[in-house]
C-alpha positions as CSV (number, residue, x, y, z in Angstrom):
1,M,38.6,140.7,122.0
2,D,42.0,140.1,123.8
3,A,40.9,136.5,124.3
4,D,40.1,136.1,120.6
5,K,43.6,137.3,119.8
6,I,45.3,135.1,122.2
7,I,43.3,132.1,120.7
8,S,44.3,133.0,117.2
9,A,48.0,133.5,118.1
10,N,48.0,130.1,119.8
11,E,46.3,128.5,116.6
12,I,49.0,130.1,114.5
13,I,51.7,128.8,116.7
14,K,50.3,125.3,116.5
15,A,50.0,125.6,112.8
16,I,53.6,126.9,112.4
17,I,55.2,124.4,114.6
18,P,54.6,121.2,112.6
19,A,55.4,123.3,109.2
20,V,58.9,124.3,110.8
21,I,59.5,120.5,111.9
22,T,58.5,119.2,108.6
23,G,60.7,121.8,106.9
24,F,63.6,121.0,109.2
25,I,63.2,117.3,108.4
26,T,63.1,118.0,104.8
27,I,66.2,120.2,104.8
28,I,68.1,117.3,107.0
29,G,66.9,114.8,104.4
30,F,68.0,116.7,101.7
31,I,71.5,117.4,103.3
32,V,71.9,113.6,103.9
33,T,70.8,112.7,100.4
34,A,73.3,115.3,99.0
35,L,76.2,113.8,101.1
36,N,75.3,110.1,100.2
37,M,75.3,111.0,96.5
38,R,78.5,112.9,96.9
39,K,80.1,109.9,98.6
40,N,78.6,107.5,96.0
41,F,79.9,109.6,93.2
42,R,83.5,109.7,94.9
43,A,83.3,106.0,95.2
44,E,82.3,105.5,91.6
45,L,85.0,107.8,90.4
46,R,87.6,106.0,92.5
47,K,86.4,102.7,91.0
48,K,86.5,104.1,87.4
49,K,90.0,105.3,88.0
50,T,91.1,102.0,89.3
51,E,89.6,100.2,86.5
52,Y,91.4,102.6,84.1
53,Y,94.7,102.1,85.6
54,L,94.4,98.5,85.8
55,K,93.5,98.3,81.9
56,K,96.6,100.7,81.2
57,L,98.8,98.2,83.5
58,E,97.4,95.2,81.7
59,E,98.4,97.0,78.2
60,L,101.7,97.8,79.6
61,Y,102.4,94.2,80.8
62,D,101.4,92.8,77.4
63,L,103.7,95.4,75.7
64,Q,106.6,94.4,78.1
65,V,106.2,90.8,77.2
66,K,106.3,91.7,73.7
67,L,109.3,93.8,74.1
68,L,111.1,91.0,76.0
69,D,110.3,88.4,73.4
70,T,111.6,90.7,70.6
71,I,114.8,91.6,72.5
72,M,115.4,87.7,72.9
73,A,115.1,87.5,69.2
74,Q,116.9,90.9,68.4
75,S,119.8,89.2,66.5
76,K,117.2,87.6,64.0
77,L,115.2,90.8,63.5
78,P,115.4,92.4,59.9
79,E,116.2,96.1,60.0
80,N,112.6,97.3,59.4
81,K,111.5,95.6,62.6
82,R,114.0,97.2,64.8
83,S,112.5,100.6,64.5
84,D,109.2,99.1,65.7
85,L,111.1,97.9,68.6
86,L,112.3,101.5,69.4
87,K,108.8,102.8,69.0
88,D,107.4,100.1,71.4
89,F,110.1,100.7,73.7
90,G,109.2,104.5,73.7
91,E,105.6,103.7,74.3
92,A,106.4,101.5,77.3
93,L,108.6,104.2,78.9
94,S,105.7,106.8,78.6
95,S,103.1,104.4,80.0
96,T,105.3,103.3,82.9
97,F,105.7,107.1,84.0
98,A,102.0,107.7,83.4
99,Y,100.4,104.5,85.3
100,G,103.2,102.6,87.0
101,S,104.0,102.3,90.7
102,C,106.7,104.0,92.3
103,D,109.0,100.7,92.3
104,L,108.2,100.2,88.6
105,I,109.2,103.6,87.6
106,A,112.3,103.1,89.8
107,I,113.4,99.9,88.0
108,T,112.6,101.7,84.6
109,A,114.6,104.7,85.5
110,K,117.5,102.6,86.7
111,M,117.4,100.5,83.6
112,Q,117.4,103.8,81.3
113,E,120.3,105.2,83.3
114,Q,122.4,102.0,82.5
115,N,121.1,102.1,78.7
116,Y,122.5,105.8,78.5
117,M,125.8,104.8,80.1
118,R,126.2,101.8,77.7
119,N,125.5,104.0,74.7
120,Q,128.5,106.4,75.6
121,A,131.8,106.0,73.7
122,T,133.9,105.4,76.8
123,Y,132.0,102.6,78.2
124,K,133.7,99.3,77.9
125,P,131.2,96.5,79.2
126,D,132.5,93.0,80.0
127,G,130.6,89.9,78.6
128,Q,128.7,89.1,81.5
129,E,127.1,92.5,82.0
130,N,126.1,92.5,78.5
131,I,124.0,89.4,79.3
132,S,123.0,90.4,82.7
133,H,121.5,93.5,81.5
134,M,118.5,91.8,80.5
135,H,117.7,91.3,84.4
136,Y,115.8,94.7,84.4
137,N,113.3,93.6,82.0
138,I,112.5,90.6,84.1
139,L,112.3,92.5,87.2
140,L,109.8,95.0,85.4
141,L,107.5,91.8,84.4
142,C,107.7,90.5,88.0
143,Q,106.8,94.0,89.4
144,L,104.0,94.5,87.0
145,K,102.6,91.0,87.7
146,Y,102.5,92.0,91.5
147,D,100.9,95.3,90.8
148,L,98.2,93.9,88.9
149,T,97.4,90.5,90.6
150,G,99.4,90.6,94.0
151,E,101.2,87.5,92.9
152,R,104.8,87.4,94.1
153,I,106.8,85.7,91.4
154,N,110.5,85.6,91.9
155,P,112.6,86.5,88.8
156,E,114.5,83.3,88.8
157,Q,111.5,81.3,87.6
158,W,111.5,83.2,84.3
159,Y,115.4,82.2,83.6
160,R,114.5,78.7,84.6
161,M,111.9,78.5,81.8
162,R,113.7,80.3,79.1
163,F,117.5,79.2,79.5
164,S,118.4,75.5,79.0
165,D,121.9,76.1,80.5
166,Y,120.6,77.9,83.7
167,S,121.7,75.7,86.3
168,F,122.2,76.4,90.1
169,D,126.0,75.9,90.1
170,S,126.8,77.8,86.9
171,D,128.5,81.0,86.2
172,F,125.6,81.9,83.9
173,R,123.2,81.8,86.7
174,M,125.4,83.7,89.1
175,C,125.8,86.5,86.6
176,F,121.9,87.1,86.7
177,V,121.8,86.6,90.5
178,K,124.4,89.2,91.4
179,A,122.8,91.8,89.0
180,N,119.3,91.1,90.1
181,N,120.0,91.3,93.8
182,K,122.2,94.3,93.4
183,T,119.5,96.3,91.7
184,V,116.8,95.2,94.1
185,M,119.0,96.3,97.1
186,E,119.8,99.5,95.5
187,L,116.1,100.4,94.9
188,G,114.9,99.0,97.9
189,L,112.4,96.8,96.2
190,Q,110.4,94.1,97.9
191,K,112.1,91.0,99.3
192,F,110.3,88.5,97.0
193,L,112.2,90.0,94.1
194,M,115.6,88.7,95.7
195,I,117.1,85.6,94.1
196,K,118.6,83.0,96.8
197,I,122.2,82.4,96.1
198,G,122.3,78.9,97.9
199,N,123.0,76.1,95.7
200,R,120.1,73.7,95.1
201,R,122.0,70.3,95.3
202,K,123.3,71.3,98.9
203,N,119.9,72.4,100.1
204,E,118.4,69.0,98.8
205,A,121.2,67.2,100.5
206,A,120.6,68.8,103.9
207,R,116.8,67.8,103.9
208,P,116.1,65.1,106.2
209,L,114.9,61.7,104.8
210,M,111.1,61.0,105.2
């Protein structure tokens, strides 16, 4: 009787062990699957967030280009279009704070700080300052392009494309160069946004002949 009981117990143990192992493997497999699903979900969520932010930055870039073109033609704008300019500008400020990088927000905040100061009754700008204030818009475009594509475009390229009297030895150029470089240094922006002060003619004269 005892022998029969011992044999039955051994058989039960032999039957239980595979079931326990199978159950253990199943549980491990379930945990691994759950962890992988969680990892994949987080990766997909990060991807969706990145795509969303990039889309918003693209929209902001297009809006900034539109704003700059409007500002360039501001003196020719009819009165009813100027309200649209203010609306677009307000939208750009909101989008910048919501989706912009730290540097982009810093440039925008500095520009707005200057705008508020310029609107004070006691403010008396000189002629050059009125012109050079545009450098904030150009810095914004260059920073946005870098945030979107990684391309490092120097702000001076824009001035060379848009101003026929922008020459390396002109006071007009130095007005923008000084304003641009001052802002870049004050805000600690990346070095590619600095404009070289050197005279192109001197630099070209210094090159050895081939």
